[in-house]
C-alpha atoms as one frame of an Amber mdcrd trajectory, in Angstrom:
protein
  44.266 121.367 -39.215  43.185 118.782 -41.785  45.971 116.422 -40.639  44.700
 116.663 -37.060  41.128 115.847 -38.134  42.310 112.908 -40.235  44.420 111.619
 -37.331  41.382 111.780 -35.013  39.322 109.797 -37.512  42.060 107.201 -38.026
  42.922 106.725 -34.342  39.907 104.542 -33.422  40.551 102.346 -36.467  44.161
 101.794 -35.421  43.469 101.305 -31.712  40.253  99.286 -32.060  40.548  97.900
 -35.556  37.939  95.187 -35.102  35.296  97.605 -33.835  35.730 100.631 -36.103
  35.813 100.948 -39.869  37.229 103.801 -41.939  34.969 104.759 -44.838  35.115
 107.019 -47.872  31.966 108.939 -48.893  31.475 110.673 -52.258  28.276 112.085
 -53.763  26.774 114.431 -56.311  23.977 116.598 -54.970  21.284 118.904 -56.226
  20.442 121.714 -53.824  18.013 124.584 -53.438  17.403 127.360 -50.929  13.862
 127.903 -49.728  13.030 131.564 -49.312  14.965 132.734 -52.404  11.869 132.597
 -54.655  13.433 129.991 -56.937  12.237 126.386 -57.184  14.015 123.136 -57.975
  17.205 121.339 -56.981  19.125 123.104 -59.744  22.446 123.852 -58.033  24.731
 120.873 -58.711  27.530 120.264 -56.243  29.855 117.692 -54.707  29.944 116.213
 -51.223  32.698 113.948 -49.993  35.028 113.025 -47.187  36.121 110.309 -44.816
  34.543 108.950 -41.670  34.344 106.087 -39.221  31.546 103.665 -38.447  30.902
 101.101 -35.739  28.550  98.123 -35.663  26.330  98.393 -32.585  24.287  95.249
 -33.217  23.246  92.990 -36.067  20.841  95.663 -37.320  22.335  98.971 -36.150
  25.439 100.948 -37.114  26.566 104.420 -36.118  28.916 106.607 -38.139  30.406
 110.067 -38.230  32.622 111.814 -40.767  33.945 115.089 -42.045  32.579 116.147
 -45.441  33.252 119.020 -47.792  29.828 119.914 -49.216  28.827 122.359 -51.953
  25.290 123.693 -51.526  23.373 126.717 -52.756  20.793 127.752 -55.318  20.638
 128.400 -59.047  18.065 129.689 -61.508  17.178 127.556 -64.519  18.199 130.318
 -66.927  21.612 130.504 -68.624  24.364 132.856 -67.333  23.667 135.510 -70.005
  19.970 135.826 -69.123  18.944 138.958 -67.226  17.264 136.864 -64.493  20.236
 134.516 -64.010  21.203 133.916 -60.369  23.500 131.501 -58.525  24.282 131.177
 -54.823  27.335 129.108 -53.834  27.756 127.883 -50.253  30.676 125.635 -49.276
  30.649 123.866 -45.913  32.782 121.586 -43.793  30.162 119.263 -42.366  30.210
 116.728 -39.514  27.298 114.243 -39.505  26.195 111.821 -36.794  24.139 109.026
 -38.334  22.338 105.867 -37.275  21.950 103.143 -39.900  19.253 100.463 -39.493
  19.374  97.374 -41.724  16.114  96.496 -43.491  15.726  93.786 -46.151  17.366
  92.860 -49.456  20.685  94.606 -48.683  18.972  97.932 -47.957  19.190 100.063
 -44.831  17.651 103.281 -43.535  19.923 106.126 -42.405  18.888 109.054 -40.228
  20.658 111.694 -38.172  21.876 115.253 -37.952  24.856 117.191 -39.220  26.522
 120.467 -38.329  28.142 122.476 -41.093  30.638 125.336 -40.817  30.463 127.806
 -43.695  33.857 127.975 -45.451  32.947 130.522 -48.116  29.966 131.913 -49.997
  29.188 133.938 -53.108  26.224 135.229 -55.090  26.199 136.120 -58.759  23.837
 137.414 -61.454  24.342 138.056 -65.143  25.932 141.371 -64.118  28.584 139.718
 -61.947  29.154 138.896 -58.295  27.519 140.938 -55.570  27.399 141.021 -51.770
  23.999 140.110 -50.333  23.085 139.683 -46.693  25.389 137.732 -44.403  24.965
 133.968 -44.085  25.086 132.267 -40.700  28.371 130.548 -39.875  26.712 127.283
 -38.719  24.217 125.087 -40.561  22.304 122.506 -38.485  20.657 119.831 -40.640
  18.346 116.822 -40.528  19.368 113.896 -42.767  17.319 110.937 -43.998  18.541
 108.387 -46.493  18.666 104.867 -47.906  21.711 102.675 -48.517  21.902  99.694
 -50.863  24.821  97.319 -50.349  26.515  96.592 -53.681  29.201  94.423 -52.083
  30.708  93.743 -48.684  32.540  97.086 -48.718  30.666  99.294 -51.213  27.201
 100.825 -50.852  25.051 103.098 -52.993  23.569 105.986 -50.981  20.628 108.356
 -51.470  20.048 111.142 -48.932  17.662 114.032 -48.360  18.888 116.928 -46.204
  17.125 119.929 -44.712  18.389 122.874 -42.658  16.674 123.133 -39.277  17.747
 126.737 -38.677  17.994 129.619 -41.170  21.179 129.931 -43.204  20.300 133.603
 -43.643  17.770 135.597 -41.667  15.638 138.126 -43.498  14.852 141.262 -41.489
  11.443 141.215 -39.841  10.888 137.445 -40.053  10.825 134.783 -37.376  13.488
 132.131 -36.743  11.017 129.366 -37.490  11.254 126.774 -40.253   7.490 126.975
 -40.784   7.149 130.775 -40.950   8.591 133.876 -42.563  10.956 134.244 -45.511
  14.223 133.241 -43.844  16.371 131.030 -46.075  17.073 127.306 -45.588  19.194
 124.747 -47.422  17.619 121.571 -48.761  19.229 119.003 -51.033  19.128 115.536
 -52.596  22.348 113.542 -52.675  23.276 110.417 -54.668  26.617 108.703 -54.173
  28.518 105.795 -52.716  30.468 104.797 -49.630  33.406 102.419 -49.490  35.022
 100.783 -46.471  38.776 101.478 -46.604  39.931  99.908 -43.326  38.088  97.296
 -41.265  35.968  94.245 -41.904
């Protein structure tokens, strides 16, 4: 499966080498889940993968990728505390992003991503437990800034927010502005590097 996805990402670079670039993305992120009654981007995770990008004009680029992303939620207390809690959510995520060049080697990035839940777990000081089911798909809005360190390497900072609940709580509305349904949100700091293409 992974070989097929990688082949699909590489194919445009091979067939249209001057138009498409292959890029590597890697980031650390801090995430939280609204609706879990905890606050703060305390759950540290990793996000990374490979993708392709294409220059549309002097100012605009479009890119897509496949990322493995670790999200979730975590209390600030240590694992032996009675109120300790951690939620781990691992996704395979496909973003579609537009990048607009600004000034001084910076650019604005915006788009959406769809994540497929690979696995999940919840744990307290008393061990793992099974809570309510999480939704299989995670639809997200992404907004970020890139700073070009060199011709092929960029520093990236991204904010992400689920548009639909990752877990619905009985009796609440499927509405990002109402109810106690749960939503992912995260801050991500990392880099991207062009591997193939100019």
